C-alpha positions in Angstrom: 0.0 0.1 -0.3 1.1 3.5 -1.0 0.4 6.4 1.8 0.9 9.8 1.2 2.0 12.6 3.7 -0.2 16.0 4.0 0.8 17.9 6.1 3.2 20.3 3.7 0.5 19.6 1.2 -1.7 21.2 3.4 0.3 24.4 4.0 0.7 24.8 0.6 -2.5 24.7 -0.4 -2.9 27.7 2.0 -0.7 29.6 1.1 -2.2 29.6 -2.0 -5.5 31.2 -0.5 -3.2 34.0 0.8 -1.6 34.5 -2.8 -5.1 34.3 -4.4 -6.4 37.5 -1.9 -3.1 39.7 -2.6 -3.6 39.2 -5.8 -7.6 40.3 -6.1 -7.0 43.3 -3.0 -4.6 44.7 -5.8 -6.4 44.4 -8.4 -9.1 45.8 -6.4 -7.3 48.9 -5.7 -6.5 49.1 -9.2 -10.1 49.5 -10.4 -10.8 51.7 -7.2 -7.9 53.9 -9.1 -9.1 53.2 -12.4 -12.8 52.7 -12.6 -14.3 53.7 -9.0 -16.4 52.1 -6.3 -18.1 50.1 -8.5 -15.5 48.4 -9.7 -13.7 48.5 -7.4 -15.9 46.0 -4.8 -16.8 43.8 -8.3 -12.7 42.3 -8.0 -12.9 41.8 -4.3 -16.2 40.1 -5.3 -14.6 37.7 -7.9 -11.6 37.2 -6.4 -13.1 37.1 -3.0 -15.3 34.2 -4.7 -11.9 32.5 -6.7 -10.2 33.0 -2.9 -13.6 30.8 -1.2 -13.6 28.0 -3.9 -10.2 27.2 -3.5 -10.3 27.4 0.6 -13.3 25.0 0.1 -11.2 21.8 -1.9 -7.9 22.8 0.1 -10.2 22.0 3.1 -12.4 18.9 1.5 -9.0 17.2 0.3 -6.6 18.4 2.4 -8.8 18.7 5.3 -6.8 17.7 9.4 -5.8 13.9 8.4 -2.8 12.9 10.6 -0.1 10.9 9.2 0.2 9.0 6.2 -2.6 8.6 4.1 -3.7 6.2 1.1 -3.0 7.0 -2.2 -6.9 6.2 -2.9 -8.4 8.2 -0.2 -5.6 11.4 -1.2 -8.0 10.7 -4.5 -11.2 10.8 -3.4 -11.1 12.9 -1.5 -9.2 15.3 -4.3 -11.6 14.7 -7.0 -14.4 15.8 -3.6 -12.7 19.4 -3.6 -12.6 19.9 -7.4 -16.7 19.4 -7.2 -17.0 21.7 -4.2 -14.9 23.7 -5.9 -17.0 24.3 -9.3 -20.5 24.7 -6.6 -19.4 27.5 -5.2 -17.4 29.0 -7.7 -21.3 28.5 -9.5 -23.5 29.1 -6.7 -21.1 32.3 -5.1 -21.4 33.7 -9.4 -25.1 33.0 -9.5 -25.5 35.1 -6.1 -24.2 37.9 -6.3 -25.2 38.2 -10.1 -28.7 38.2 -8.9 -27.7 40.1 -5.4 -25.9 43.1 -6.3 -25.0 45.0 -9.2 -21.3 44.7 -10.5 -18.9 46.2 -12.7 -18.5 42.3 -15.2 -15.0 43.1 -16.4 -13.8 44.2 -13.3 -15.2 41.5 -11.3 -13.7 38.7 -14.3 -10.2 40.3 -14.0 -10.1 39.4 -10.7 -11.1 36.4 -11.0 -9.7 35.5 -13.4 -6.1 37.2 -11.7 -6.7 34.8 -9.0 -7.0 31.6 -10.7 -3.7 32.3 -12.4 -1.9 33.5 -9.5 -3.4 29.0 -8.3 -1.7 28.0 -11.7 1.4 29.7 -11.3 2.0 29.5 -7.6 2.1 25.9 -8.2 4.0 25.9 -11.4 6.4 27.8 -9.7 6.8 25.7 -6.8 7.0 22.2 -9.4 9.6 24.0 -10.4 11.7 24.6 -8.3 11.0 20.7 -5.9 9.4 21.7 -3.3 6.0 20.5 -4.1 6.4 16.8 -4.2 4.1 14.0 -2.3 6.6 11.8 -0.5 5.7 8.4 -0.3 6.1 5.5 2.7 5.2 2.0 1.2 
């Protein structure tokens, strides 16, 4: 049986969420300067949706398990986390678009910037060798 230690992956996932929040704030400040308060609010909402979805995924996929976990359980938890992430994104975008008047460009720009952070940070960490799943047999 192959077992995987998730403690480092959990920290990495939370670091990704913080990166998404930081980029969301930067985009919101740019939107405030260029487009006003509504654009800034829209950027915060769009980036916030992405960060909350990533946080939900991380909590489900890499939750409070102690010690090594079987590869099968990791895979199932990851799929469940990704499914929850998709549902959170859809539900929050529907709610925001129905309840609040937003600037769609600002909202989608911040969401896209947060999404880009997710992949850029992961690829940078993989290239540096900081993302490694340790296996114990």
